[in-house]
C-alpha positions in Angstrom: 0.0 0.0 0.0 1.3 3.4 -0.9 1.7 5.9 1.9 0.3 8.9 -0.1 -3.2 10.1 0.7 -5.4 12.4 -1.3 -7.8 14.9 0.3 -11.4 13.9 0.3 -14.5 15.6 1.9 -17.2 13.6 3.8 -16.5 10.1 2.4 -17.4 11.4 -1.1 -15.3 10.1 -4.0 -16.4 13.0 -6.2 -14.5 15.4 -3.9 -11.0 13.8 -4.2 -8.1 16.2 -4.7 -5.4 13.9 -6.0 -1.9 14.1 -4.5 -0.8 15.8 -7.7 -3.6 18.5 -7.3 -6.0 17.2 -9.9 -9.7 17.2 -9.2 -13.0 16.2 -10.9 -13.4 19.8 -12.1 -9.8 20.4 -13.1 -8.5 17.7 -15.5 -11.1 15.2 -14.4 -10.9 11.9 -12.5 -12.1 8.7 -14.1 -13.9 5.8 -12.6 -11.8 2.6 -13.2 -11.7 -1.1 -12.5 -9.4 -2.8 -10.0 -6.6 -2.8 -12.7 -6.9 1.0 -13.2 -8.6 0.7 -16.6 -11.4 3.3 -17.2 -14.8 1.7 -17.1 -17.9 2.2 -19.3 -21.5 1.9 -18.4 -23.9 2.4 -21.3 -27.6 2.0 -21.8 -27.6 -1.4 -23.4 -24.7 -0.5 -25.7 -21.5 -2.5 -26.1 -18.4 -1.5 -24.2 -16.2 0.5 -26.6 -12.8 -1.0 -27.5 -10.2 0.0 -24.9 -12.5 0.5 -22.0 -13.4 -2.0 -19.3 -16.9 -3.2 -18.5 -18.5 -1.6 -15.4 -17.8 -4.0 -12.6 -21.0 -6.0 -11.7 -20.0 -5.9 -8.0 -19.4 -2.1 -8.1 -15.7 -2.6 -7.2 -14.8 0.8 -8.5 -11.6 2.8 -8.3 -10.9 6.4 -9.2 -8.0 7.1 -11.6 -6.2 10.3 -11.9 -5.4 10.7 -15.6 -2.8 13.3 -14.9 -0.4 11.2 -12.7 -1.7 7.6 -12.7 -2.6 7.4 -9.0 -5.5 5.1 -8.4 -7.8 5.3 -5.3 -10.2 2.6 -4.1 -13.7 4.0 -3.9 -14.9 1.6 -1.2 -12.0 2.7 1.1 -13.0 6.3 0.6 -16.6 5.6 1.3 -15.9 3.6 4.4 -13.1 5.5 6.0 -13.3 9.0 4.6 -9.7 8.8 3.6 -8.2 8.4 0.2 -4.9 6.5 0.3 -3.3 5.7 -3.1 -4.0 2.1 -3.8 -1.6 1.8 -6.7 -0.3 3.6 -9.8 -0.6 3.0 -13.5 1.3 4.4 -16.5 -1.1 6.9 -18.1 1.4 7.9 -20.8 1.4 4.7 -22.9 -0.2 1.3 -23.5 -3.7 0.2 -22.8 -4.4 2.7 -19.9 -3.4 5.7 -22.1 -5.6 4.4 -24.9 -8.5 3.9 -22.5 -8.2 7.4 -21.2 -8.3 8.7 -24.8 -11.4 6.7 -25.5 -13.1 7.8 -22.3 -12.5 11.5 -23.1 -13.6 11.1 -26.7 -16.9 9.6 -25.5 -17.3 12.2 -22.7 -17.1 15.1 -25.2 -19.7 13.4 -27.5 -22.3 13.2 -24.8 
């Protein structure tokens, strides 16, 4: 477990201020699966290539697309703290591609 902790208000994952300073309203934070891959939930539409399916058990994480820190939503909701669970590389590979797909879909909605 990483020793870094983000700021969070009242057990609410939408209020995370990442260790790097990113927030939902700044450069965005993205819901992800336990591997840090951005997830997709659509109204009876297939999951776009590159994104992960929304976890059936709601085992969600929050990914900072700026620095790659990932926070466990259930820990935040239970404890009101936001320790960094793990990090992913947001600059290359499948995570970077998933972030691009996520933002492309977000701007189309």
